[in-house]
N, C-alpha and C positions, 0 to 999 in steps of 0.2 A: 730836193730829196722826195722820195715817195711818201705819200701820207701814211701815218701810223695805222696799224691794223685796228679795226674796231674792237672795243673792249668785250671781253667775254660776258655773256649774260649770267653772271654768277648767282645773282639773286634768284633768277628763274630756275637755274640748275639746282641750287641748294633747296629751294622750296619744293621742287618736284621730287627730289630724292628723299626729303623728309617725309613726304606723303606716301611714295611708293614703297618705302621701307617699313612702314607700319605693319602690314600683314606679316612680313618676315619676322619682325621683332616679337609680335604677339604670338606667332606660331612657335618661335624658339622658347619663349618663357612659358608657354602653355605646356610644352613637352617637359621642361625642366621643373616647373613648380605646380603644374596643373592649374595654371592661372593665366588669363589672357592679358593681364596688365603688362605694359612694356616700358613704363617709366621706372628706371632703377636708380637714377641719380638726379638730384635737383638742388639748386641753391636755396637757402632759406629766403622765403619771400614774406614780406610784411603786407598785411591787407586790413583795411578798415573801410566799412561801407555804411551808408546812412540813407534812410528814406526821407525824401523831401517832396513837397507838393510839385506836381509836374510843371506848374507855372514858374517854379524857381529852379528848374533843372539847369537851364543855361547859366544862370548866375552861379550855381554851385560849381559847375565844371570850369567856368571862366576864372573863378577865384583860385581853384586848384591849379589851373594853367599858369596864372600869374605867380603863384608861390613856386611852382616848378621852374619857371623861367628865371626867377630871382636867385635860384640856387646854382645856376650854371657856373658861376665863378667862386662858389663856396668851397673852401678847402676841407671842411669837415663833413659835409653831406650834400650830394647832388642827386636829385630825383633821377631814377634811371629806368622807370617803367611808365608807360602812359596810363592816365586815368581810364576807368571804364564806367559805363552806365548801362542801365537796362530799365525798361518799363515793366512793372510787376503788378498784376491784378491780385491783390491780397483778398483772400476769402475769410469768412468768419468761421474758422475751423479749429481754433485753439483758445484756451483760456488765457494762456500767456503768449500774447503777441504784442509787439511794441507799438503798432499802429492800428488804426481803425480799418475795417474792410474798405476796399476801393482801389482805384488806380494810383500808383505811386511811382515816382522816379527814384531809382536806386543809384546813388553816386558812390563810386569806389576809388580810393587812393591806394596805390600799391607801389612797392619798391623792394629792391634787394638789400638786405641788411649788410651783406659782406662789403659793400662799397662805402659804408659810412665809417668815419674815423672811430666812433664809439657809439654805444646805444643811445646816449643822450643826444647825439647829433640828430638822429632821425626822429626820436621821440618828440623833440622840441618842434620840429617842422610839422609832424603829424598833429600836434596839439594846436598849432596855428590854424590849420585847415579845419580841424574839428570844432574849435571855438567859433569860427565864423559860421560854419554850417549849422551848428546848434543854436547859437545865440542870435544870429541874424536871419537864418532861414527856417528855424524851427525844426531842424532835422532830428530824427530818431534813429538809434543805431541798429545795425544788423547784429543779432545776438550771438552769432558764431564767430565774430571777428574782433579785432582790437577796438577799444573804445575807452571813454572815461579818462582821458589824459589830464592829470592834474600835477601842479608843481607842489612838491612837498616842502617841509620846513627847511630841509637842507639845500633847497634850490634845485633838486633833481626832479625831472618829470617822469612819472610812471603811469601806466594804463590801469584800468579797472579800479579807479578810486571809489572807496566805499560811499562817499557823499554823492557820487553820481549814479552808480549802479542801483542804488536803492530808489531812485526817482523814476525809473523806466516804467514800472508797472504801477497801476493805481492800487489803492488799499483794497478795493473790491476784488481786483484780480488776485492779489496776494492772498486774501482770505479764502477765496473760492478754491484756489489751487492748494493752499495749505490744508484745507479740510479734506480734500481728496487725497493728498499725499499722506496724511496721517492715517487714513483708512488703509491705504495700500502698503505703507511702510511704518507700522506702529512703533517699531523699535528704533526708527531713525537710522537704519543702516546706510541709506543713501543721502541722508541729510548732512551733507558736508560740501566743502569747496566753494567755488564762486557762485554756484547756483543758489546757495542759501543767502548769500549777500544780496542777490536780486530780490529775495523775498523779505529781507529784513526791513523793519521800520527805519525811516531816516531820523537821525538824531536831531 
């Protein structure tokens, strides 16, 4: 019999179409909303990122890789997005920054939430990675993402635990920022939410 036809280069076709259609999508939404953004629908993505010393970057990503591979036969949660990393040159430009100025390795774990059996399934795996990165590698969290996974009295794992978020900034940082905040916001209009937990003293 004749040999089968070669497979279509679908990956190349799809990738190219995704790129060439961006100007069309941006133009369409620009006309409709006076806005050039073209992403209109996206699944909920979970993300947690941490600063580690560059010398520990490989170990951080290797541990994440092992946890991800161990989940391949898990019926409750299987990691479904690759880890990411970048090197960041942190400047001394803010009172509230979780790490000292210098070169840092930023490791990130990400996954789609919709593919987990429930929220506890992914939270427990995120906690496994975070515990290793923080306790073994001395990692510090990215302040705009998930962090502080702790097991509560009922056995459930939740992020942003009070006993963790209060440890990120030093007392000197907290005092310096609080003094400035009180000058700019004397009535405490913006003194609410998670931000104040970062500034609170640890029990």
